[in-house]
C-alpha positions in Angstrom: 53.6 -14.6 11.8 51.0 -14.4 13.7 50.0 -11.5 15.6 48.0 -10.3 18.0 45.5 -7.8 18.5 45.1 -5.6 21.4 43.5 -2.6 22.7 44.1 0.2 24.2 42.5 2.5 26.8 43.7 6.1 28.1 41.8 7.0 31.6 42.0 9.8 32.8 41.6 9.6 36.5 39.9 12.7 38.6 41.3 13.5 42.2 38.0 13.5 43.7 36.5 10.4 45.3 33.1 10.2 43.7 34.4 10.8 40.9 37.1 7.7 40.8 33.9 5.2 42.3 32.0 6.7 38.9 34.7 5.6 36.6 35.5 2.3 38.3 31.2 1.9 37.9 31.5 2.8 34.1 34.7 0.8 33.3 33.0 -2.3 34.9 29.7 -2.1 33.0 32.5 -1.6 29.9 33.7 -4.8 30.9 30.4 -6.3 31.3 29.2 -5.6 28.2 31.6 -5.7 25.6 31.9 -9.0 23.8 35.2 -9.8 24.8 34.1 -9.4 28.6 32.3 -12.0 28.7 33.4 -15.3 27.7 30.3 -16.7 26.6 29.1 -13.6 24.8 32.7 -14.2 22.8 31.3 -17.5 21.4 28.0 -15.9 20.3 28.3 -12.2 19.9 24.4 -12.1 18.4 21.7 -14.4 18.6 19.4 -15.2 15.9 20.5 -14.6 12.0 19.2 -15.0 9.4 21.0 -15.4 5.8 18.9 -14.2 2.9 19.8 -15.9 -0.4 18.6 -14.3 -4.0 17.9 -17.3 -6.4 19.4 -16.5 -10.3 17.3 -16.3 -13.1 17.6 -17.2 -16.8 16.6 -13.6 -17.6 19.0 -11.2 -16.1 16.3 -8.3 -15.2 14.8 -10.7 -13.0 18.2 -12.3 -11.5 18.6 -8.8 -10.5 15.2 -8.0 -9.4 15.8 -11.4 -7.2 19.2 -9.3 -5.7 17.4 -6.4 -4.8 14.7 -8.1 -3.5 16.9 -10.0 -0.9 18.6 -6.7 -0.4 15.1 -5.3 0.7 14.8 -8.4 2.6 17.8 -8.0 4.9 17.3 -4.5 5.1 13.6 -5.3 6.8 14.4 -7.5 8.9 17.5 -5.2 10.4 15.7 -2.3 10.8 12.8 -4.5 13.0 15.6 -6.2 15.5 14.6 -9.7 15.8 17.1 -11.5 13.1 20.4 -9.7 12.4 21.1 -10.4 8.2 24.4 -12.2 7.7 26.7 -9.6 5.6 26.1 -9.4 1.8 29.4 -10.5 1.3 29.5 -13.3 3.1 26.3 -14.5 1.8 27.3 -14.2 -2.1 30.6 -16.3 -1.0 28.6 -19.1 0.1 26.7 -18.7 -3.1 29.4 -18.8 -5.6 30.3 -22.2 -3.6 27.2 -24.1 -4.0 27.5 -26.2 -7.3 25.0 -25.1 -10.0 21.5 -27.3 -10.3 21.8 -27.9 -6.4 18.9 -28.8 -4.6 17.6 -27.3 -0.8 20.3 -29.0 0.7 23.2 -27.5 -0.5 21.0 -24.2 0.8 21.3 -25.3 4.2 24.2 -26.3 4.3 25.4 -23.2 3.0 23.4 -21.4 6.0 24.9 -23.3 8.8 28.2 -22.9 7.5 27.2 -19.1 7.7 26.5 -20.0 11.6 23.0 -18.9 10.8 20.0 -19.7 12.8 17.4 -19.4 9.8 17.7 -18.9 5.8 15.1 -17.3 3.4 15.4 -18.2 -0.4 14.1 -15.2 -2.7 12.6 -15.8 -6.3 11.3 -13.8 -9.0 9.5 -14.8 -11.7 7.3 -14.1 -14.4 3.1 -15.5 -14.3 1.8 -13.8 -17.8 1.9 -10.4 -17.5 2.5 -10.1 -13.9 5.7 -10.7 -11.9 5.6 -12.9 -8.7 8.0 -13.0 -5.7 8.8 -15.5 -3.3 10.5 -15.6 -0.2 10.3 -18.9 1.9 11.9 -18.8 5.4 13.4 -22.0 6.8 15.3 -22.7 10.1 18.5 -23.9 10.8 18.4 -24.1 14.6 15.8 -26.1 16.7 14.3 -23.0 18.3 12.8 -21.5 15.3 11.2 -24.0 14.2 7.8 -21.6 14.0 9.4 -19.7 11.7 9.2 -21.7 8.9 6.7 -20.5 6.3 6.4 -19.5 2.3 5.4 -15.7 1.3 4.6 -15.2 -2.2 3.6 -11.3 -3.8 2.8 -10.3 -7.5 2.8 -7.1 -9.3 3.1 -5.5 -12.6 5.5 -2.9 -11.2 9.1 -4.5 -11.2 10.0 -1.9 -8.3 7.1 -2.9 -6.0 8.7 -6.8 -5.8 11.0 -6.2 -3.6 8.9 -3.6 -1.7 5.9 -6.2 -1.3 8.4 -8.6 0.0 10.1 -6.1 2.8 6.2 -5.0 3.8 5.6 -9.0 4.2 8.2 -10.0 6.2 7.4 -6.4 8.4 4.5 -7.8 8.9 5.6 -10.9 10.6 7.4 -9.0 13.3 4.0 -7.9 14.3 4.1 -11.0 17.2 7.8 -11.5 17.1 8.7 -11.2 21.1 12.4 -10.8 22.6 14.5 -13.7 22.3 17.5 -13.7 24.7 19.3 -16.1 26.4 21.0 -15.7 29.4 25.6 -15.3 29.1 26.5 -15.0 32.0 25.8 -14.1 35.7 27.9 -11.2 37.4 27.8 -9.7 40.8 23.9 -10.5 41.0 23.1 -9.3 37.6 22.6 -11.3 34.6 23.9 -10.8 31.1 21.0 -10.7 28.5 21.8 -11.7 24.6 19.6 -8.8 23.8 20.5 -4.7 23.2 19.7 -2.0 22.0 19.5 -3.3 18.4 16.7 -4.8 19.7 14.6 -2.4 21.2 15.4 -3.1 24.8 15.7 -0.4 26.9 16.3 0.3 30.6 13.7 -0.4 32.3 10.8 -3.1 33.7 9.6 -5.9 31.4 7.3 -9.1 31.3 7.9 -12.6 30.1 5.7 -14.4 28.4 5.6 -16.3 32.1 4.7 -13.4 33.6 8.2 -13.0 35.0 9.6 -9.5 35.9 12.7 -8.2 34.4 14.7 -5.1 35.0 16.7 -4.4 32.5 19.8 -1.8 34.0 21.9 -1.2 31.2 22.5 -1.8 27.6 24.7 -2.1 24.8 24.2 -2.8 20.6 23.4 -6.9 21.5 23.9 -7.1 25.0 21.9 -6.2 27.9 23.0 -5.9 32.3 19.2 -7.5 34.1 17.9 -8.4 37.3 16.0 -11.2 37.6 14.3 -13.8 39.8 16.2 -17.1 39.9 13.6 -18.8 38.3 14.0 -17.3 35.0 17.6 -17.2 35.2 17.3 -21.7 35.5 15.9 -21.6 31.8 19.2 -20.1 30.2 16.9 -18.2 27.8 13.8 -15.5 28.2 10.9 -15.0 25.7 10.5 -11.0 26.7 7.5 -9.6 25.8 8.5 -7.0 23.8 7.0 -6.3 20.5 8.4 -3.8 17.3 6.9 -1.0 16.1 6.4 -2.1 12.2 3.7 1.1 11.4 6.5 3.6 10.5 8.2 1.0 8.5 4.6 -0.5 6.8 3.6 3.6 6.2 6.9 3.7 4.8 7.0 1.1 2.3 3.3 2.1 1.3 4.5 5.2 0.0 6.9 4.0 -1.8 4.6 1.5 -3.4 2.3 3.8 -4.0 5.1 6.3 -5.6 6.1 3.8 -7.9 2.5 3.2 -9.3 1.6 6.1 -9.6 4.7 6.9 -11.5 3.9 4.0 -13.7 0.8 4.2 -14.2 -0.2 8.0 -14.2 -1.4 9.2 -17.6 2.5 10.4 -18.7 3.8 7.4 -17.6 1.8 5.0 -19.3 1.9 6.9 -22.9 5.1 7.3 -22.5 5.3 11.5 -22.8 6.7 13.2 -19.5 5.8 16.0 -21.5 2.3 15.7 -20.8 0.3 17.6 -17.8 -2.2 15.7 -16.8 -4.2 17.6 -14.1 -4.1 20.9 -16.3 -5.8 18.8 -19.1 -7.7 16.9 -17.1 -9.3 20.1 -15.6 -9.5 21.6 -18.9 -11.6 18.7 -20.4 -14.2 19.4 -17.4 -14.4 22.8 -17.6 -14.0 23.7 -21.5 -13.5 20.9 -23.8 -16.2 18.5 -22.6 -19.3 21.6 -22.4 -18.2 22.5 -26.1 -18.0 19.2 -27.5 -21.6 18.5 -25.9 -23.0 21.3 -27.1 -22.4 20.1 -30.6 -22.8 16.2 -30.0 -24.7 15.2 -27.0 -23.6 12.1 -25.7 -21.1 10.8 -28.1 -19.1 14.4 -27.4 -18.0 13.0 -23.8 -16.1 10.6 -25.3 -14.5 12.5 -28.1 -13.5 14.7 -25.1 -11.3 12.5 -23.4 -9.3 11.9 -26.5 -7.5 15.5 -25.2 -5.8 13.7 -22.5 -4.1 12.0 -25.0 -4.8 8.3 -24.5 -3.2 6.2 -27.4 -6.5 3.7 -28.1 -9.6 5.3 -27.0 -12.8 2.9 -27.1 -16.2 4.1 -26.1 -18.9 3.2 -24.3 -21.6 2.7 -26.1 -23.3 2.4 -23.3 -22.7 5.2 -21.4 -23.2 7.6 -24.6 -26.7 6.3 -24.9 -27.5 6.5 -21.7 -26.3 10.1 -21.6 -28.0 11.5 -24.5 -30.8 10.0 -23.0 -30.6 11.8 -19.7 -30.0 15.0 -21.8 -33.1 14.5 -24.3 -34.8 14.5 -20.7 -33.7 17.4 -19.4 -35.7 19.4 -22.7 -38.6 17.2 -23.0 -39.3 16.0 -19.4 -41.8 18.9 -18.8 -43.2 18.8 -22.1 -43.9 14.7 -21.5 -45.8 16.0 -18.5 -48.1 17.7 -20.2 -48.3 15.7 -23.3 -46.4 18.5 -24.9 -48.8 21.2 -24.7 -46.7 24.1 -22.6 -44.0 26.6 -24.0 -40.8 24.6 -25.1 -38.7 27.2 -23.7 -38.6 28.2 -19.5 -39.8 31.5 -18.2 -41.9 31.8 -21.0 -45.8 31.2 -19.5 -48.9 29.8 -21.5 -52.2 28.8 -20.1 -50.6 25.6 -19.9 -48.0 25.7 -17.9 -48.1 26.0 -14.1 -45.5 28.0 -11.9 -44.2 24.9 -10.4 -43.8 23.3 -14.2 -41.7 26.7 -15.1 -39.6 26.1 -12.1 -38.7 22.5 -13.0 -38.4 23.5 -16.5 -35.9 25.9 -15.1 -33.9 23.5 -13.1 -34.0 20.7 -15.8 -32.1 23.6 -18.3 -29.9 24.5 -15.8 -28.4 21.9 -14.8 -27.4 20.4 -18.3 -24.0 21.0 -17.4 -24.1 18.4 -14.3 -24.9 16.1 -17.1 -22.3 16.9 -19.7 -19.8 16.5 -17.2 -21.1 12.8 -15.0 -20.8 12.0 -18.6 -17.7 12.7 -19.3 -16.2 11.3 -15.6 -18.1 8.4 -17.1 -16.3 7.9 -20.2 -13.1 8.6 -18.5 -13.6 6.3 -16.1 -14.0 3.8 -18.8 -11.0 5.1 -20.4 -8.4 4.6 -17.4 -9.6 0.9 -16.8 -8.9 0.1 -20.5 -6.1 1.6 -21.0 -4.7 0.7 -17.5 -3.9 4.4 -16.7 -4.8 6.0 -13.2 -6.8 9.6 -13.1 -4.9 12.5 -12.6 -3.9 14.1 -9.0 -4.3 10.3 -8.0 -1.5 11.1 -5.1 -4.6 13.3 -3.5 -7.4 10.1 -4.7 -9.9 10.6 -1.7 -9.4 14.5 -1.7 -9.9 14.7 -4.7 -13.0 12.4 -5.5 -14.5 14.5 -2.3 -14.1 17.3 -4.4 -16.0 16.4 -7.5 -18.3 14.7 -5.4 -19.5 18.1 -4.4 -19.5 19.7 -7.2 -21.0 16.8 -9.6 -23.2 14.1 -8.1 -21.8 11.0 -8.4 -18.4 12.6 -9.9 -16.1 11.1 -6.9 -17.2 7.0 -7.5 -17.0 7.8 -11.6 -13.3 9.4 -10.6 -12.4 5.9 -8.3 -13.7 3.5 -11.3 -17.3 2.9 -9.7 -19.4 4.1 -13.0 -22.7 2.2 -11.9 -22.9 3.8 -8.5 -21.9 6.9 -10.0 -25.1 6.8 -12.1 -26.9 5.6 -9.0 -25.9 8.8 -6.7 -26.2 11.0 -9.6 -30.2 9.8 -10.6 -30.9 10.3 -6.7 -29.6 13.6 -6.3 -31.1 14.9 -9.3 -34.4 13.4 -8.8 -34.5 14.9 -5.1 -33.4 18.4 -6.3 -35.7 18.2 -9.0 -39.0 17.1 -6.7 -38.1 20.3 -4.2 -38.0 22.5 -6.6 -40.9 21.0 -8.6 -42.9 21.4 -4.8 -41.3 24.2 -3.1 -44.6 25.6 -2.3 -45.4 22.9 -0.1 -43.2 22.9 2.2 -43.8 19.8 3.9 -42.5 17.7 0.5 -39.7 20.8 0.8 -38.5 19.5 4.4 -38.6 15.5 3.5 -37.0 15.8 0.1 -34.2 17.9 1.1 -33.6 16.1 4.3 -33.9 13.3 1.6 -31.1 15.1 -0.3 -29.0 15.7 2.3 -28.8 12.2 3.6 -27.8 10.6 0.0 -25.4 13.2 -0.3 -23.8 12.4 2.7 -23.5 9.2 2.2 -22.1 9.7 -1.7 -19.4 12.3 -0.2 -18.1 9.3 2.9 -18.4 6.9 0.2 -16.0 8.8 -2.5 -13.8 9.9 0.1 -13.2 6.3 1.7 -13.8 3.6 -0.9 -10.8 1.9 -2.2 -10.2 2.2 -6.2 -11.6 -0.3 -8.6 -9.1 -0.5 -10.7 -8.0 -3.7 -11.0 -4.2 -3.0 -11.7 -4.2 -0.3 -9.4 -5.4 -2.9 -6.4 -3.1 -5.5 -7.4 0.1 -3.1 -6.2 -1.7 -2.6 -2.9 -2.6 -6.3 -2.4 -0.2 -8.7 0.4 0.4 -11.8 -0.1 -1.4 -14.2 -2.9 -3.6 -16.4 -1.2 -3.1 -20.1 -1.5 -6.0 -19.6 -4.5 -5.6 -16.2 -6.3 -8.1 -15.2 -9.1 -7.4 -11.9 -11.1 -9.1 -10.4 -13.6 -8.1 -7.8 -16.5 -9.2 -5.6 -19.2 -7.1 -4.4 -22.0 -7.3 -3.5 -25.2 -5.8 -5.8 -28.2 -4.1 -4.5 -31.6 -7.6 -4.0 -33.2 -8.8 -1.7 -30.8 -11.0 -4.5 -29.5 -11.2 -5.2 -26.0 -9.6 -8.8 -24.5 -11.0 -9.9 -21.2 -8.6 -12.1 -19.2 -9.4 -14.2 -16.5 -6.1 -16.2 -14.3 -5.8 -18.2 -11.6 -2.8 -18.2 -9.4 -1.8 -20.8 -6.9 0.7 -21.1 -4.6 2.4 -24.5 -3.2 
């Protein structure tokens, strides 16, 4: 037995004529904006829908990731107010009806049965050590041909695949205006198929043809608006109002950053959440490394890195040789300048040691700890790269790099993985500082040297604070869509302890 559904309204009418008129206006607007109150609106409750189909994979993990990606993409569409996602339950029912092994035609047919204007298929698969996620958007209705495209992203952190796909979908909305159909004319006003969900509020708007639309009132998916007759003739409007994607993208980026840091932090990468990387990093710089270098100059910097708990450590031979040579230079440069005639110890004067030389000698001896620290950060940078681990304090990477550069010449560059620029800044600043100390009695030279030193230091601080990290495994997580041809490089330790260099090319087609 069929039973008709009915809706009951209870009206409280005041005796005041003013209140009566206000109530009648409210009732009129209510019936006008209700989907059941307009015949055209009842036939077309929502304009612009998309069905998101996850594609099952042989791996249960990849299938689950594909499903999670589809949910994230649908959520992004729903938040940005241009295409209403078809309910997940209806999509799943349509997927269950698609015969196994069917092609694109079957998916198109399912999307048509769901009355969707667009459909998107989401696929996740492995390529080497990376996970590739793709979303392909295809039009069902003829008016959405411009939306046809395919987007691919990659990651080595599974939870980042849904987020990266959702971010690319959000970026698509930056230039999507409001497309509204004119459903009906009532008392000089027009009912539009766009409302609060689309970002429309009462006020003035411009169309793509320069016409003015004045929105009087809105409901979730409908608006009452006055517009010129020329605009109403076409039956469809393109309102130049665009969704604000900045907040959505910032939120997604924060979640990607958190997942990446959780996966690649020292505790996460080494599988021991009881490690306190920040504490060990600080103790390594202040205590462990100076002591190790006092016993084994140069090589002690490499030995100190094991204190942070790396599973596989291999020394950077070039870094050890270079830092050892610098440490020797600290002690022997004044001797070399006088052909080893002066007293070896600073502050002990003799006939061959001038005051300028003595000042330089004191400066070189007192800055040996800075060289120890630079050598340690250089070896750490090498370990972070080869072990695919992010440095401690990386959630505040720019601030940490800035602080390290203030204390240690080149420190922020080493922290972000730039070893050669780090040594470049270190040598430049130490040379200029030594020059100012050596020529302290010649004011003109000291002024020029000080200006140059300040300029180099300022450049270093700005570069350390604003440069993106150079770690390739981290940058993969921060990149956007994969271009048609994408080159990837990586360095990983093999089981034997040797380094394996990987070079790959990814094609999107």
